[in-house]
Structure formats: C-alpha cells, structure tokens
C-alpha positions in Angstrom: 22.9 35.1 5.9 22.6 32.7 2.9 25.8 31.5 1.2 23.9 30.9 -2.1 22.4 33.7 -4.2 18.8 32.7 -4.9 17.2 32.9 -8.3 15.4 36.0 -9.4 12.0 36.2 -7.8 13.0 33.8 -5.0 14.5 34.1 -1.6 16.6 31.7 0.5 15.1 30.8 3.9 16.0 28.4 6.8 14.5 25.0 6.4 14.3 21.6 8.1 17.5 19.9 9.4 19.5 23.1 9.3 19.2 23.4 5.5 18.0 26.3 3.4 15.5 26.3 0.6 14.4 28.7 -2.1 10.8 29.9 -2.1 9.0 32.6 -4.0 9.5 36.1 -2.7 5.7 36.3 -1.7 5.8 33.2 0.4 6.5 33.1 4.1 8.1 30.6 6.4 5.8 29.9 9.4 5.6 27.3 12.1 2.3 25.4 11.9 1.2 26.6 15.3 1.4 30.2 14.0 -1.2 29.7 11.2 -3.7 27.5 13.0 -6.4 28.3 15.5 -5.8 25.2 17.6 -3.8 22.0 17.7 -4.8 19.3 20.1 -5.4 15.6 20.5 -8.1 13.2 21.8 -8.9 11.9 25.2 -6.2 10.0 27.1 -8.8 7.7 28.8 -11.2 5.0 27.7 -14.8 6.2 27.2 -17.8 4.1 28.1 -18.8 2.0 25.1 -22.3 1.1 24.0 -23.2 -1.6 21.5 -25.0 0.5 19.0 -25.2 4.3 18.4 -24.5 7.0 15.9 -21.5 8.2 17.8 -18.0 6.6 17.2 -14.7 6.5 19.1 -12.0 7.2 16.6 -8.2 6.7 16.7 -5.4 7.2 14.2 -6.0 4.0 12.4 -9.5 5.3 11.4 -7.9 8.0 9.3 -7.4 6.7 5.8 -6.9 8.5 2.5 -8.5 11.8 3.7 -11.6 10.2 5.3 -12.7 9.0 8.7 -13.4 5.3 8.2 -15.3 2.8 10.4 -14.7 -0.9 10.7 -16.2 -3.8 12.6 -13.7 -3.0 15.3 -14.7 0.7 15.7 -16.4 1.2 19.1 -19.6 3.2 19.7 -20.2 5.6 22.5 -23.4 7.0 23.9 -24.7 10.5 23.2 -23.7 11.5 26.8 -20.1 10.4 26.2 -20.0 12.3 22.9 -21.3 15.5 24.6 -18.8 15.0 27.4 -15.8 14.9 25.1 -17.1 16.9 22.2 -14.5 19.2 20.5 -15.2 22.4 18.6 -14.1 21.1 15.3 -15.1 22.7 12.0 -14.8 22.3 8.2 -11.3 23.7 8.4 -10.1 20.8 10.6 -7.5 18.3 9.5 -7.0 15.1 11.6 -3.6 13.5 11.9 -2.6 10.1 13.5 0.2 10.6 16.0 0.5 7.4 18.0 1.4 3.9 16.7 0.5 4.7 13.1 2.1 8.1 12.3 1.0 10.5 9.6 -2.4 9.3 8.4 -4.5 12.3 7.5 -8.2 12.9 7.1 -10.7 15.8 6.9 -13.3 16.4 9.5 -16.8 16.5 7.9 -19.2 17.0 10.9 -18.9 13.3 11.9 -20.2 12.5 15.4 -17.0 11.3 16.9 -14.9 11.2 20.1 -11.2 11.3 19.3 -8.8 9.1 21.1 -5.2 10.1 22.0 -3.7 8.6 18.8 -5.6 11.2 16.7 -4.8 14.9 16.8 -6.7 17.7 15.3 -5.4 20.8 13.5 -7.9 23.7 13.1 -6.6 26.0 10.3 -7.0 29.8 10.5 -8.2 32.0 7.6 -4.7 32.2 6.1 -4.4 28.4 5.6 -6.4 26.2 3.3 -7.2 22.9 5.0 -6.8 20.9 1.8 -3.4 22.6 1.2 -2.3 21.5 4.7 -3.6 18.0 3.9 -1.2 17.7 1.0 1.7 19.3 2.9 1.3 16.7 5.7 1.7 13.9 3.2 4.8 15.3 1.6 8.1 13.5 1.9 10.0 16.3 3.7 7.3 16.5 6.4 7.2 12.8 6.8 11.0 12.9 7.2 10.6 15.6 9.8 8.0 13.6 11.7 10.4 10.6 11.7 13.0 12.6 13.5 10.6 13.7 16.2 9.2 10.4 17.3 9.5 9.2 20.9 8.7 5.8 22.4 10.4 2.4 22.0 7.6 -0.1 21.4 5.0 2.4 20.2 6.0 5.5 18.2 4.5 8.8 19.4 4.5 12.2 17.7 4.1 15.1 20.2 1.8 18.0 19.7 4.8 20.3 20.3 6.5 18.8 17.3 3.4 19.4 15.2 3.2 23.0 16.4 6.9 23.7 15.7 6.8 22.2 12.2 8.3 24.7 9.7 5.9 25.5 6.9 6.4 27.6 3.7 3.1 29.4 3.1 1.9 30.8 -0.2 -0.8 33.4 -0.2 -4.3 32.0 0.0 -5.1 32.4 -3.8 -2.0 30.4 -4.7 -2.8 27.8 -2.1 -6.1 27.3 -3.8 -4.5 27.0 -7.2 -2.1 24.3 -5.9 -5.0 22.5 -4.3 -6.9 22.5 -7.6 -4.0 21.0 -9.5 -3.3 18.3 -6.9 -7.0 17.4 -6.5 -7.3 17.0 -10.3 -4.3 14.6 -10.2 -5.9 12.6 -7.4 -9.1 12.4 -9.3 -7.2 11.1 -12.4 -5.4 8.5 -10.3 -8.7 7.3 -8.8 -10.3 7.1 -12.2 -7.4 5.3 -13.6 -7.5 2.8 -10.7 -11.1 2.1 -11.4 -10.4 1.5 -15.1 -7.6 -0.9 -14.2 -9.8 -2.8 -11.8 -12.6 -3.0 -14.4 -10.1 -4.2 -17.0 -8.9 -6.9 -14.7 -12.5 -8.1 -14.2 -13.1 -8.1 -18.0 -9.9 -10.1 -18.5 -10.9 -12.6 -15.9 -14.3 -13.1 -17.5 -12.8 -13.3 -21.0 -10.2 -15.9 -19.9 -13.0 -18.0 -18.3 -14.9 -17.9 -21.6 -12.0 -18.6 -23.9 -10.5 -21.4 -21.8 -13.8 -23.3 -21.5 -15.7 -22.5 -24.8 -12.9 -21.6 -27.2 -13.5 -19.5 -30.3 -16.1 -20.1 -33.0 -17.4 -23.5 -31.7 -21.0 -24.3 -32.1 -21.3 -27.8 -30.7 -20.6 -28.5 -27.0 -20.6 -31.5 -24.7 -20.9 -31.7 -20.9 -18.0 -33.2 -19.0 -17.2 -33.7 -15.3 -15.5 -30.8 -13.6 -14.3 -29.7 -10.2 -16.3 -30.1 -7.0 -18.7 -32.7 -8.6 -20.0 -30.2 -11.2 -20.2 -30.3 -14.9 -19.1 -27.9 -17.5 -19.7 -27.4 -21.3 -16.7 -27.6 -23.6 -16.4 -27.8 -27.4 -17.0 -31.3 -28.8 -13.5 -31.5 -30.3 -11.9 -30.8 -26.9 -10.7 -33.5 -24.5 -10.6 -33.8 -20.8 -7.2 -34.9 -19.5 -5.7 -35.4 -16.1 -2.9 -32.9 -15.5 -0.4 -35.7 -14.9 -0.9 -37.0 -18.4 0.2 -33.8 -20.2 2.6 -32.2 -17.8 5.1 -32.9 -15.0 4.5 -31.2 -11.6 7.6 -31.2 -9.4 7.9 -29.5 -6.0 11.2 -27.8 -5.0 13.9 -29.0 -2.7 14.7 -27.8 0.8 18.2 -26.5 0.1 20.2 -25.6 3.2 21.0 -22.0 3.9 24.5 -23.1 5.1 25.2 -23.9 1.5 24.6 -20.4 0.2 27.6 -18.7 -1.5 28.2 -15.2 -2.8 27.9 -16.0 -6.5 26.7 -19.0 -8.4 23.4 -20.4 -9.6 20.5 -18.5 -8.2 18.0 -20.3 -6.0 14.4 -19.4 -6.9 12.6 -18.9 -3.6 9.0 -17.9 -2.9 9.9 -14.3 -2.1 11.2 -14.0 -5.7 7.8 -14.6 -7.1 5.3 -11.8 -6.4 2.1 -10.9 -8.1 2.9 -13.2 -11.1 6.2 -11.6 -11.7 9.8 -12.6 -11.1 11.8 -10.4 -8.7 15.3 -11.9 -8.7 16.8 -8.9 -7.0 14.9 -9.5 -3.8 17.4 -11.0 -1.3 19.1 -13.2 -3.9 20.6 -16.5 -2.7 23.1 -18.6 -4.7 24.4 -22.2 -4.8 27.4 -23.8 -6.3 27.6 -25.4 -9.7 28.0 -28.7 -8.0 24.4 -28.3 -6.6 23.2 -28.0 -10.2 24.9 -31.4 -11.0 23.7 -33.1 -7.9 20.1 -31.8 -8.1 19.5 -31.8 -11.9 15.8 -32.4 -11.7 15.3 -29.2 -9.7 16.9 -27.0 -12.5 14.3 -24.6 -13.9 14.2 -24.8 -17.7 13.0 -22.4 -20.4 9.2 -23.0 -20.9 8.7 -24.2 -17.4 5.9 -22.6 -15.3 6.9 -21.9 -11.7 4.2 -21.5 -9.1 4.2 -20.6 -5.4 2.6 -23.2 -3.2 2.2 -21.5 0.2 0.9 -18.2 1.5 -2.0 -16.8 3.5 -5.7 -16.4 2.7 -5.5 -12.8 4.0 -2.7 -11.7 1.6 -3.6 -14.1 -1.2 0.1 -14.5 -1.9 0.0 -18.1 -2.9 -0.6 -19.5 -6.4 1.5 -16.9 -8.2 2.7 -18.3 -11.5 5.3 -17.2 -14.0 6.4 -18.6 -17.4 10.2 -18.9 -17.6 11.5 -17.2 -20.8 14.2 -18.6 -23.0 16.7 -15.9 -22.0 16.4 -16.6 -18.3 19.6 -17.8 -16.6 19.7 -21.2 -15.0 18.1 -21.4 -11.6 17.4 -24.1 -8.9 13.9 -24.6 -7.4 13.5 -24.1 -3.7 10.9 -25.7 -1.4 7.4 -24.2 -1.2 7.7 -23.7 -5.0 6.9 -26.0 -7.9 7.6 -26.2 -11.6 5.3 -27.4 -14.3 7.0 -28.8 -17.3 4.6 -29.1 -20.3 7.2 -30.8 -22.6 6.3 -34.1 -21.0 6.5 -37.0 -21.4 
C-alpha cells in the first residue's frame, strides 16, 4: 500500500529500484515482455561472409539514431546465409544494442540483414506503438535500469531476461500516438535547427575568408605570395608581413605535476581549451606565486591569444584558440600550448 496519497486522477504504482511513481489512472504498469510478441537476439556464431551482396551482417554498433547504418567495416553475407538466419521481423520491430555498446536503438524497415548477438529485437504487439517504445528505451530511467542489469567484466552485456522484465508504464494506444507526435515534432525541430547551425557556420567561414583577404569596399587589388607556393589577391593598401614581425609566439613550459598545490595561480593546460572556449573548471591545477615570479614570460596577459598545439586528425582537437579577456585572472602557460602576444615589439 502506498504511503503517499496520489493526486486526483493519478494512482501510485511500484516502480524501478523499489520506488513508487504516480501515473494517470488509465495507465497500466507492465513488464515489456507482457506487451510484446517476441524479444530475442541475433546469432551467436559467425556467418560466412562474401565480398559484395545486398545482405548485411548487423551488430549493435550499426544501430544509430533510430536507423540501421552501414560503414566500410560492415560485412556482407550471401543470400543463402540470409535465408538461413532470417528472422520474422516486421514494421513494429525495434532493435536494441545489448553487448559492448548498450542502449542504441533503431527501427527495422525491411532491411535485408542478419543480426549478430550484440543486437536484440523487440516485436511490439498491437497495444504498444513501436515509436513510443523507441522513446521509452532512450529515457534516463530506463538507461539507469539497464546499467544495473549489466553483466561481464571486459565487455558489458544486457540479457534478454532483463529486457523482458523491464517495468513499463503504458498509456492507452491513442495517448501513445499523441506522445509520439509531440516528441517527433521536437526531434524534427532539433534536426532542422542543427542544419541551420551547420549552414550558418559554413556561411561564417566563407565570410571570414572574404573579409580577411579582400576587406571591405576595396576596388584595387594586387597579387602577393601566399601559402604552399600560391598567390592571393589583397587590397593594394594592405601589406604582407611575417608573423614574427608583428606578434610574439611563445610555447608553454613543462611544469612538473609534483609542484601542483591546492590553490594558487592556475596552470592553463590543453584540456582547459576546448572548441575555442576556456573551460577552467576541468581538472584545474595550480602553482605557487613563486612560480609566477620565476617564470614571468609564461604568464598569460589580457589581450593574449592562447592556442592548443597538439591533438589528433581524427578528433581535430588541435588549433583551438581563445582571446584572453581583461577580467581573466592571472594564469601560467603549460606545454603543448602557446600564446600569441600582439602588443609586440
């Protein structure tokens, strides 16, 4: 019996982790296995691969943002292998990654696939909207439930039993469809906004390129040597200067971690510079005031530009730059970073 009186129109029901939750009177609490036709996983063996075919071998890492995706590492199988392992999936099927990568979700859309053991399938019955289930499986409370059910030490695994026993609060089908409509509209808005942002960034890049090489309102241009043996047109009034003539470029110092103290002058490290923004709260490290006296030239001043010097091509996490504002506290520059001082000489 519940110790808390639910609000009018609601009822209190058992929920995950021994807690209770309020749900509308019309809703039910079900285990996922009770409102699905079948829950299973893919084959626990390796199929025979072929070089090219229209049939694909899919695992959990192929399930991304609601879609089955293929990469250059996705294997093909023959038609015979496909028919050998074919499952009776339908348009009400949701796929869920359960081994290694946990919780990726995708819809089945009549793709010609063979599922591996790291991909499970959930076939919804007529009382459960597959898109509604898609959103539920991505919710924080279900992700938390999955995290408590994982087995394995080196590779995490979510069992089919855990999926079948997952508690589930179920609205009537018409309300499921209304919820799906609202969440789908939000997803579409997010996708559209993302495209606008991406387009805006491209416009900005192009505009910067034009303004920084051709200026504003100039009519006469001259050709000058540029990078990689090429030439570029710039306004006649502009000059070409070597960087060292107009700014000082100084790499940071390899301060010793044994010198770190609890409070003092913060050491600006590469991890504090992400995506052209300062993040001074990320694992902050501090040095004594004596370090500031002994290493004066590595003090970062207002108006300096700091830039990260190392990173990877894959992540493109090098070359981040930030202009230091006038209200920024004094900092020291660590190795793998550099500062550009334009007030020079």
